[in-house]
C-alpha positions in Angstrom: -59.2 -153.4 -136.8 -58.7 -156.7 -138.6 -61.5 -159.3 -138.1 -60.9 -163.0 -138.2 -64.0 -165.0 -138.9 -63.9 -168.7 -138.0 -67.0 -170.7 -138.8 -67.5 -173.8 -136.6 -70.5 -176.0 -136.6 -71.3 -179.7 -136.4 -71.8 -180.2 -140.2 -70.9 -183.7 -140.6 -73.4 -185.4 -142.9 -74.7 -189.0 -142.0 -74.5 -190.1 -145.6 -74.5 -193.7 -144.6 -78.1 -193.3 -143.7 -79.1 -192.8 -147.4 -76.4 -194.8 -149.1 -77.4 -197.9 -151.1 -75.5 -201.1 -151.0 -73.5 -202.2 -154.1 -72.1 -205.4 -155.3 -68.9 -203.8 -156.6 -65.9 -205.1 -154.6 -63.8 -201.8 -154.9 -66.9 -199.9 -153.8 -66.8 -201.6 -150.3 -64.1 -199.1 -149.4 -65.5 -195.7 -148.4 -65.3 -193.0 -151.1 -63.7 -190.2 -149.2 -62.8 -186.9 -150.8 -59.1 -187.9 -151.0 -60.0 -191.2 -152.8 -62.3 -189.3 -155.2 -59.5 -186.8 -156.1 -57.1 -189.6 -156.7 -59.6 -191.5 -158.8 -60.3 -188.4 -160.9 -56.6 -187.8 -161.6 -56.3 -191.4 -162.7 -59.5 -191.7 -164.8 -61.0 -188.5 -165.8 -61.1 -188.4 -169.6 -60.5 -184.7 -170.0 -57.3 -184.9 -167.8 -56.1 -188.0 -169.7 -56.6 -186.0 -172.9 -54.5 -183.1 -171.4 -51.8 -185.5 -170.6 -51.6 -186.6 -174.1 -51.3 -183.0 -175.3 -48.1 -182.7 -173.3 -46.7 -185.8 -175.0 -47.7 -184.3 -178.4 -45.9 -181.1 -177.7 -42.8 -183.1 -176.5 -42.9 -184.7 -179.9 -43.0 -181.4 -181.6 -40.1 -180.2 -179.7 -38.1 -183.3 -180.4 -39.0 -182.8 -184.1 -37.7 -179.3 -184.1 -34.3 -180.4 -183.1 -33.9 -182.9 -185.8 -31.6 -182.3 -188.8 -32.8 -182.8 -192.4 -32.3 -186.2 -193.8 -29.2 -186.7 -195.9 -29.7 -187.0 -199.7 -28.3 -189.8 -201.8 -27.2 -188.8 -205.3 -26.6 -191.1 -208.3 -24.8 -189.4 -211.1 -23.6 -190.3 -214.6 -21.3 -187.8 -216.3 -19.7 -187.7 -219.7 -21.9 -190.4 -221.1 -20.8 -190.9 -224.8 -23.5 -190.6 -227.3 -21.9 -192.7 -229.9 -22.1 -196.0 -227.9 -20.8 -197.6 -224.8 -23.5 -196.0 -222.5 -22.7 -196.2 -218.7 -19.9 -198.5 -219.1 -17.9 -195.6 -220.8 -19.0 -192.8 -218.6 -18.1 -191.4 -215.2 -20.5 -192.9 -212.6 -20.8 -191.5 -209.1 -22.8 -192.3 -206.0 -22.8 -189.7 -203.3 -24.4 -188.3 -200.0 -25.2 -184.6 -199.4 -26.0 -183.4 -195.9 -27.5 -179.9 -195.1 -26.1 -178.5 -191.8 -28.4 -175.9 -190.3 -26.7 -172.9 -189.0 -25.8 -173.6 -185.3 -27.9 -170.8 -183.8 -31.0 -172.0 -185.6 -30.8 -175.5 -184.0 -30.1 -173.8 -180.5 -33.0 -171.5 -180.7 -35.3 -174.2 -182.0 -34.3 -176.6 -179.3 -34.7 -174.0 -176.6 -38.1 -172.9 -177.8 -39.3 -176.5 -177.9 -38.2 -177.0 -174.3 -40.2 -173.8 -173.3 -43.2 -175.2 -175.2 -43.0 -178.5 -173.3 -42.8 -176.5 -170.1 -45.8 -174.5 -170.9 -47.7 -177.6 -171.8 -46.8 -179.2 -168.5 -47.9 -176.2 -166.6 -51.2 -176.1 -168.5 -51.7 -179.8 -167.5 -51.1 -178.7 -163.8 -53.7 -176.0 -164.2 -56.1 -178.5 -165.6 -55.4 -180.9 -162.8 -56.0 -178.1 -160.2 -59.3 -177.2 -161.9 -60.3 -180.9 -161.8 -59.5 -181.1 -158.0 -61.6 -177.9 -157.5 -64.5 -179.5 -159.5 -64.3 -182.7 -157.6 -64.4 -180.9 -154.3 -67.3 -178.7 -155.4 -69.3 -181.6 -156.7 -68.5 -183.7 -153.5 -69.8 -180.7 -151.3 -72.9 -180.4 -153.5 -73.6 -184.0 -153.2 -73.3 -183.9 -149.4 -75.4 -180.8 -149.2 -78.1 -182.5 -151.5 -78.1 -185.4 -149.2 -78.5 -183.3 -146.1 -81.4 -181.4 -147.8 -83.0 -184.8 -148.6 -82.8 -185.7 -144.9 -84.2 -182.3 -143.8 -87.1 -182.7 -146.2 -87.8 -186.2 -144.9 -87.8 -184.9 -141.3 -90.2 -182.0 -142.3 -92.4 -184.6 -143.9 -92.6 -186.6 -140.7 -93.4 -183.5 -138.8 -96.2 -182.6 -141.1 -97.5 -186.2 -141.0 -97.6 -186.0 -137.2 -99.4 -182.6 -137.3 -101.9 -184.0 -139.8 -102.6 -186.9 -137.5 -103.3 -184.5 -134.6 -105.3 -182.2 -136.8 -107.5 -185.1 -138.0 -108.1 -186.3 -134.4 -109.0 -182.8 -133.3 -111.4 -182.3 -136.3 -113.1 -185.7 -135.7 -113.5 -184.7 -132.0 -115.0 -181.4 -132.9 -112.1 -179.5 -131.1 -110.9 -178.0 -134.5 -112.5 -176.9 -137.6 -112.4 -179.0 -140.7 -110.2 -176.6 -142.6 -107.4 -177.2 -140.0 -107.4 -180.9 -141.1 -107.4 -179.9 -144.7 -104.5 -177.4 -144.2 -102.4 -180.2 -142.4 -103.0 -182.6 -145.3 -102.0 -179.9 -147.7 -98.7 -179.3 -145.8 -98.1 -183.0 -145.6 -98.6 -183.2 -149.5 -96.2 -180.3 -150.1 -93.6 -181.9 -147.8 -93.9 -185.2 -149.7 -93.3 -183.5 -153.0 -90.2 -181.8 -151.5 -89.0 -185.1 -150.3 -89.2 -186.5 -153.8 -87.5 -183.5 -155.4 -84.7 -183.5 -152.9 -84.1 -187.2 -153.4 -83.9 -186.7 -157.2 -81.5 -183.8 -156.7 -79.3 -185.9 -154.4 -79.3 -188.8 -157.1 -78.3 -186.3 -159.8 -75.5 -184.8 -157.7 -74.1 -188.3 -157.0 -74.3 -189.2 -160.8 -72.4 -185.9 -161.6 -69.7 -186.9 -159.1 -69.3 -190.4 -160.6 -69.1 -188.9 -164.1 -66.4 -186.4 -162.9 -64.2 -189.1 -161.5 -64.4 -191.3 -164.5 -66.8 -193.8 -162.9 -70.0 -193.1 -164.8 -72.8 -195.4 -163.6 -71.0 -196.2 -160.3 -73.1 -195.3 -157.3 -69.9 -194.4 -155.3 -71.1 -195.9 -152.1 -70.5 -195.6 -149.3 -69.8 -191.9 -149.7 -68.1 -190.6 -146.5 -67.3 -187.0 -145.5 -68.8 -183.8 -144.5 -68.8 -180.1 -145.2 -66.0 -178.4 -143.4 -66.7 -177.2 -139.9 -64.2 -174.3 -139.8 -62.7 -172.1 -142.5 -60.3 -169.3 -141.4 -60.9 -166.6 -144.1 -58.0 -164.5 -143.0 -55.5 -167.5 -143.2 -56.8 -168.4 -146.7 -56.4 -164.7 -147.8 -52.7 -164.7 -146.6 -52.0 -167.8 -148.7 -52.4 -165.8 -151.9 -49.3 -163.7 -151.2 -47.1 -165.4 -153.8 -49.9 -166.3 -156.2 -48.2 -165.2 -159.4 -44.9 -166.9 -158.4 -46.5 -170.5 -158.2 -49.8 -170.6 -160.1 -49.6 -173.0 -163.1 -51.3 -170.5 -165.3 -48.8 -167.8 -164.5 -45.9 -170.2 -165.0 -47.3 -171.4 -168.3 -47.7 -167.8 -169.5 -44.0 -167.1 -168.5 -42.9 -170.2 -170.4 -44.9 -169.1 -173.5 -43.3 -165.6 -173.3 -39.8 -167.2 -173.2 -40.8 -169.5 -176.0 -42.0 -166.6 -178.2 -38.7 -164.7 -177.6 -36.7 -167.7 -178.6 -38.7 -168.2 -181.8 -38.2 -164.5 -182.5 -34.5 -165.0 -182.3 -34.9 -168.2 -184.5 -36.7 -166.2 -187.1 -33.9 -163.6 -187.0 -31.5 -166.3 -187.7 -33.3 -167.3 -190.8 -31.2 -165.0 -193.0 -28.1 -167.0 -192.0 -27.3 -169.6 -194.7 -27.3 -173.3 -194.1 -24.2 -175.2 -195.3 -24.5 -178.3 -197.6 -21.7 -180.8 -197.7 -21.5 -183.6 -200.2 -19.2 -186.4 -201.0 -19.3 -188.8 -203.9 -17.5 -191.9 -205.0 -17.4 -193.6 -208.4 -15.3 -194.6 -211.4 -14.3 -192.8 -214.6 -14.4 -195.6 -217.1 -13.1 -193.4 -219.9 -9.9 -192.7 -217.8 -9.9 -196.1 -216.1 -9.7 -194.5 -212.7 -11.7 -194.5 -209.4 -12.6 -190.9 -208.5 -14.0 -189.0 -205.5 -15.7 -185.6 -205.4 -16.5 -183.2 -202.6 -19.0 -180.4 -202.7 -19.8 -177.5 -200.6 -22.9 -175.2 -201.3 -24.0 -172.2 -199.6 -27.1 -170.3 -200.6 -26.6 -166.6 -201.6 -28.7 -164.4 -199.5 -29.6 -162.1 -202.4 -33.2 -161.8 -201.4 -34.6 -161.5 -197.8 -37.1 -164.2 -197.7 -37.7 -164.2 -193.9 -38.8 -160.7 -193.3 -42.4 -161.6 -192.9 -41.6 -164.4 -190.4 -39.4 -162.1 -188.3 -42.2 -159.5 -188.1 -44.7 -162.3 -187.1 -42.3 -163.6 -184.5 -41.6 -160.1 -183.0 -45.4 -159.5 -182.8 -46.1 -162.8 -181.1 -43.2 -162.2 -178.6 -44.9 -158.9 -177.7 -48.3 -160.6 -177.4 -46.8 -163.3 -175.1 -45.4 -160.6 -172.9 -48.7 -158.8 -172.7 -50.6 -162.1 -172.1 -48.2 -162.9 -169.1 -49.1 -159.5 -167.6 -52.8 -160.1 -168.2 -52.6 -163.6 -166.6 -51.1 -162.1 -163.5 -53.8 -159.4 -163.3 -56.6 -161.9 -163.9 -55.2 -164.2 -161.1 -55.0 -161.3 -158.6 -58.5 -160.1 -159.5 -59.9 -163.7 -159.2 -58.2 -164.2 -155.8 -59.4 -160.8 -154.6 -63.1 -161.5 -155.5 -62.9 -165.0 -154.0 -61.3 -163.9 -150.7 -63.9 -161.2 -150.3 -66.6 -163.6 -151.0 -65.3 -166.0 -148.4 -65.2 -163.4 -145.7 -68.8 -162.5 -146.4 -70.0 -166.0 -146.5 -68.1 -166.8 -143.3 -70.0 -163.9 -141.7 -73.2 -165.2 -143.0 -72.7 -168.7 -141.8 -71.8 -167.5 -138.3 -74.9 -165.3 -138.3 -77.1 -168.3 -139.1 -75.3 -170.5 -136.5 -75.2 -168.0 -133.6 -78.3 -166.0 -134.2 -80.9 -167.0 -136.8 -81.1 -170.8 -136.1 -81.2 -170.5 -132.3 -84.0 -167.9 -132.5 -86.1 -170.0 -135.0 -85.7 -173.1 -132.8 -86.8 -171.1 -129.7 -89.8 -169.7 -131.6 -90.9 -173.1 -132.7 -90.5 -174.4 -129.1 -92.7 -171.5 -127.8 -95.4 -171.9 -130.5 -95.5 -175.7 -130.0 -96.1 -175.1 -126.3 -98.6 -172.4 -126.9 -100.4 -174.6 -129.4 -100.9 -177.3 -126.9 -102.1 -174.8 -124.5 -104.5 -173.3 -126.9 -102.7 -170.0 -127.1 -101.7 -170.3 -130.7 -103.7 -171.6 -133.7 -102.7 -174.4 -136.2 -101.8 -171.9 -138.8 -99.2 -170.3 -136.5 -97.7 -173.7 -135.7 -97.4 -174.6 -139.4 -96.0 -171.2 -140.4 -93.5 -171.3 -137.6 -92.4 -175.0 -138.5 -91.9 -174.1 -142.2 -89.9 -171.0 -141.1 -87.6 -173.2 -139.1 -87.2 -175.6 -142.0 -86.4 -172.8 -144.3 -83.9 -171.4 -141.8 -82.2 -174.7 -141.6 -82.0 -175.1 -145.4 -80.8 -171.5 -145.8 -78.0 -172.4 -143.2 -76.9 -175.4 -145.3 -77.0 -173.3 -148.4 -74.6 -170.7 -146.9 -72.4 -173.5 -145.6 -72.3 -175.0 -149.1 -71.4 -171.6 -150.7 -68.7 -171.1 -148.3 -67.2 -174.6 -149.0 -67.4 -174.0 -152.8 -65.6 -170.7 -152.5 -63.0 -172.2 -150.3 -62.6 -174.9 -152.9 -62.1 -172.2 -155.6 -59.5 -170.4 -153.5 -57.6 -173.6 -152.7 -57.3 -174.4 -156.4 -56.1 -170.8 -157.0 -53.4 -170.7 -154.3 -52.3 -174.4 -154.3 -48.5 -174.7 -154.9 -47.7 -176.0 -158.4 -45.0 -178.3 -156.8 -41.9 -179.5 -158.5 -41.8 -179.4 -162.2 
């Protein structure tokens, strides 16, 4: 029987509560996930470098189609040695143009086009990875803020318990070690608040660096960890993974490029034609003259055998690489899909079973503590158990969102080329 896990919970993070104001005018607008992704595509330095790589390959492809430059010749023939010099010789000025064999130009041009296509798909893959990284860092930032808020809540509770324990100890209703234990718990909670605040600041700095806004506090940051993820639906989205993933499309383009370059190497044995024309004057005869030349190399020696062998091997390598890329994508998708199903189950277990029981246990111990049925140690231990359960819940929710971001980057359609 096929199971469908849908995780739903009120996971929206009140980030405005811990956001700091900024004087930057553009930061007055909320930094949503969509805006962060758009800004990363515009300003991320690594993506900008990848974009220029496409332009570099485009230039290489254009250069491969270019003919050799013509050659200008100046010639003086029949120069008399007894006197007169150039005024008594046949002087010519001409131009020679080498014409590559037509199939060479065709294969070079087609291979260059496939190289450009591969570079563009590489860029799309890098862009998809950047979107994944922005999502992951955004989710980590939200989760860090939530952990900070939870740590502050625990600190306030331990402060309240410390006040109660102090009053009870002064009144002689509780031993002195109860007051000390309460102060220790409050101190531990204060340390956790400071650590969580530092982690939240680091996460936000990492997010700013990723979107190309280093030093920008990115405030106000608005959004939340997703409330529901349908693991079965995400799994179905990978059915046409190899047909649309940029890595697979880039590998296919490289395989075609290698095949064309192999054909280009095979055409190396075909001779290029050189045509020349010259005009001048034969002073000895008193006439203007023209000369036409046609030269063709004699293929007495095979000077391209090594290149053909290399090109054939590279074509085979590209075919194997395409197959390996498909296998790698399928394996990556299978692992992430299975992980997402497991994490969805774990989040549901926390939401439906672990957290309610922890909250109920805390309610019972608090009531029993007020009635004298439970000791202070029981109350502190139960309170910390609840805090750990809440943090564990958020960790599982974060893991589920990170896995989903990875799957979305993997199955996202490459779009129009």
